[in-house]
Every structure is written in C-alpha cells, then in structure tokens.
C-alpha positions in Angstrom: -15.8 4.6 14.9 -14.8 6.7 12.0 -13.4 4.8 9.0 -10.0 5.7 8.1 -10.4 5.5 4.5 -13.8 7.0 3.3 -14.8 8.7 6.8 -18.0 6.8 7.3 -19.4 6.2 10.7 -20.8 3.2 9.6 -18.9 0.1 10.7 -19.1 -3.2 12.5 -17.4 -5.4 14.6 -15.6 -8.0 12.3 -13.0 -10.1 14.4 -11.4 -10.1 17.7 -8.1 -12.0 18.9 -6.3 -11.9 22.2 -4.7 -8.7 20.9 -6.4 -6.3 19.0 -10.0 -5.9 17.5 -10.7 -5.2 13.9 -14.1 -3.3 12.6 -15.2 -3.3 8.6 -16.6 -0.4 7.3 -20.3 -0.9 5.5 -19.4 1.4 2.9 -16.2 1.1 1.9 -15.6 -2.6 3.5 -12.3 -1.5 4.8 -11.1 -3.8 7.5 -9.4 -1.5 10.3 -7.5 -1.5 13.4 -8.9 1.2 15.7 -6.3 3.9 17.0 -6.0 2.7 20.7 -4.4 -0.6 19.1 -1.9 1.6 16.9 1.6 1.2 17.7 3.7 4.2 18.7 6.0 5.1 15.9 9.4 4.2 17.9 7.7 0.7 18.5 6.7 0.8 14.8 10.3 1.5 13.2 11.6 -1.1 15.8 9.3 -3.7 14.0 10.6 -2.4 10.6 14.1 -2.7 11.8 13.9 -6.3 11.9 13.0 -6.9 8.2 16.1 -8.0 6.4 15.1 -6.9 2.7 18.2 -7.4 0.6 18.1 -6.1 -2.8 20.7 -9.1 -3.7 18.3 -11.4 -2.3 16.7 -13.3 -5.7 13.6 -14.6 -3.8 12.6 -11.1 -2.8 13.2 -10.1 -6.1 10.7 -12.9 -7.5 8.3 -11.5 -4.9 8.4 -7.9 -6.0 8.6 -8.9 -9.7 4.4 -9.4 -9.3 4.1 -5.7 -8.9 7.4 -4.4 -11.5 6.7 -6.6 -14.4 3.0 -5.9 -14.7 3.7 -2.0 -14.4 6.6 -2.1 -16.6 4.4 -3.5 -19.3 2.0 -0.4 -19.0 4.7 2.6 -18.3 6.2 4.5 -21.2 9.9 4.5 -22.1 12.0 6.6 -19.6 8.9 7.4 -17.3 9.9 8.9 -13.8 8.3 6.8 -10.5 8.3 7.3 -6.6 8.7 4.1 -4.6 6.8 5.5 -1.3 7.2 3.6 1.4 10.5 2.0 0.4 11.6 0.4 3.6 15.1 -0.2 5.0 16.4 -2.2 1.8 15.1 -0.3 -1.2 14.6 -3.2 -4.1 11.7 -2.2 -6.0 13.1 0.8 -7.1 16.4 -0.5 -7.8 14.7 -2.9 -10.2 12.7 -0.3 -12.1 15.7 1.9 -12.1 17.4 -1.1 -13.9 14.7 -1.6 -16.1 15.2 2.2 -17.5 13.3 4.3 -15.3 13.7 7.4 -13.4 13.4 6.4 -9.6 13.1 8.3 -6.4 12.5 7.1 -3.0 10.5 8.1 -0.1 10.0 6.5 3.5 9.3 8.1 6.5 11.6 6.1 8.6 14.4 5.5 6.0 14.4 8.0 3.2 12.4 10.9 4.7 13.1 13.5 2.1 10.0 15.1 1.9 11.1 17.3 -1.1 10.3 14.0 -3.1 6.6 14.8 -2.4 6.5 17.9 -4.0 7.2 16.6 -7.4 4.7 14.9 -9.9 5.5 11.6 -11.3 4.3 8.9 -14.5 3.8 6.2 -11.6 4.0 5.6 -7.9 4.5 2.3 -6.1 3.3 1.1 -3.0 4.5 -2.3 -2.3 3.5 -4.0 1.1 3.0 -0.3 2.4 -0.7 0.5 2.3 -1.7 -2.0 5.3 0.4 -0.1 7.4 -1.8 3.3 6.9 -3.1 5.4 9.5 -4.9 7.4 7.6 -5.5 5.5 4.2 -7.9 8.1 2.7 -5.5 11.1 3.5 -2.6 9.0 1.9 -4.4 8.3 -0.7 -5.3 11.8 -1.6 -1.5 12.6 -1.1 -0.3 9.8 -3.6 -3.0 10.8 -6.4 -2.0 14.2 -6.3 1.6 13.6 -7.2 0.4 11.3 -10.1 0.6 12.9 -13.4 -2.8 12.4 -16.1 -2.6 8.9 -17.5 -0.1 7.9 -14.7 -0.1 4.4 -12.6 -0.3 3.6 -8.7 0.8 0.5 -8.1 0.0 -1.5 -4.8 0.9 -4.9 -3.6 -1.0 -6.1 -0.4 -2.8 -9.0 0.5 -6.5 -9.0 0.3 -9.4 -9.8 2.7 -11.5 -12.7 1.3 -14.2 -13.4 4.2 -14.3 -13.4 8.0 -13.3 -17.3 7.9 -10.2 -16.9 6.0 -9.5 -13.7 8.4 -9.9 -15.7 11.3 -6.7 -17.7 10.2 -4.9 -15.2 8.5 -1.1 -14.6 9.5 -1.2 -11.0 7.7 -3.6 -9.7 10.2 -1.2 -10.8 13.2 1.7 -8.1 12.4 1.1 -5.5 14.9 2.0 -2.7 12.4 -0.6 -4.2 9.9 -4.0 -1.9 10.7 -5.9 -1.2 7.4 -7.1 -4.4 5.2 -8.7 -4.1 1.7 -10.3 -6.1 -0.2 -11.4 -6.2 -3.8 -14.8 -4.1 -3.2 -12.7 -1.7 -1.2 -10.4 -1.2 -4.3 -13.3 -0.8 -6.1 -14.8 1.7 -4.2 -11.6 3.6 -3.9 -11.2 3.7 -8.0 -14.8 5.1 -8.1 -14.0 7.9 -5.9 -10.8 8.7 -8.1 -12.6 8.0 -11.0 -9.7 5.7 -11.8 -9.1 2.7 -14.3 -8.5 -0.3 -12.0 -6.9 -3.8 -12.8 -6.4 -6.6 -10.6 -3.2 -8.4 -11.4 -3.0 -12.0 -9.7 -4.2 -12.3 -5.8 -2.2 -9.2 -4.4 -1.5 -6.4 -6.9 -3.8 -3.6 -7.9 -3.4 -1.2 -10.7 -4.9 2.0 -10.5 -4.6 4.7 -13.6 -5.6 8.5 -13.0 -7.7 9.6 -15.9 
C-alpha cells in the first residue's frame, strides 16, 4: 500500500471501523484511507453540497480567523493570494480581501477556473482542504510551485494525536476525509520542502517557502 504523501510502501494498519480501514505511513506518519474507500466525484460533491458556509455567518468567520489572523500578520501589504479549495460559499477569500489583499479562488467543484493555477502568489490558503486530498504529495507539489519565494502556505486541518484519540475522533467519520496529518507529518513535509514551519494553536500550520 503506497503512501499518497511520500510514496513509501512502508505502512501499517492503524484503525478500522464499520465503514473503512485506515493505515499509517511509517515514514511520514500520514494516516490515510485506502483508495477502495474513496467516494466517486459525484458522491463527494453531494457531500459538499450539504455544507452551509455563509460569508455572513459570524461564527464561521470566527472559525476562519484562526487561520486568517496569523497569516495576515506575516504578509506584506497588498500581497496576492489564492484560496485553494474555497468550497461552495467562499468566505476566507472575502475576509482576506477585506483586509486589503488581492485574492483569487479555486475549487475543483465550485470555482474550477484552472487559469488561476498558472499564476504565482505571495500566499495560498487551504482551510479544511488537505484532509480531502487523494494524492497529497502531488497536491502539495502543485501548491508549492505556485508560491513565490518567501511566500506562505496557510493550512487549517485537525491533527492526529494518537490511536486512542483517533478511535473516538468525529473528524475521521466524514466520508470525504481521507488524509489525516499529525505534527510529525508536517515536520516531515517541511523538511522535504526545505520550508520554515510554524504551528499556530491546535489546527493551523504555516509553511514559508525559502
């Protein structure tokens, strides 16, 4: 079973429930769902269509501020960015635009203009996105290539703690969540990318391109 992040063949069973099995890579520590359990694109979109992410929802804005606030503190005035995986109700991009930054959006289901993927940016955001990546190694390579030198990749995702916590973790129960990262996984990724790594709180990860 090949790890979809680092492509190591050294993975072991990590957990099993009534719906899926989960494996953990022994090299990068990514916990991943084997492809046999991945949803079809139609079924995946049907799940996303159930989301009610409203830019006018103050609670949702507060949630997203966990990423936007520390990111804004590190960006130069007028920086250009891409909200990658913006979802059906783009809000983070709106918040960053309101803060004075130039924003573009991309989502394979809701904003599939691939022209924006041909540009380079001062920052890229992935809020509650990376856990959906089928091939995170490939996705991170694409994102990293779009970043300018000194650019920031801002990620928000829940992190794996240990097997005991995973067993009762609601986050794994979403059928569209197929890649689960830990701090060790992001340390591995940062070393692979030669990136500066910062953890902010419990679920925000900032990677700066050298």
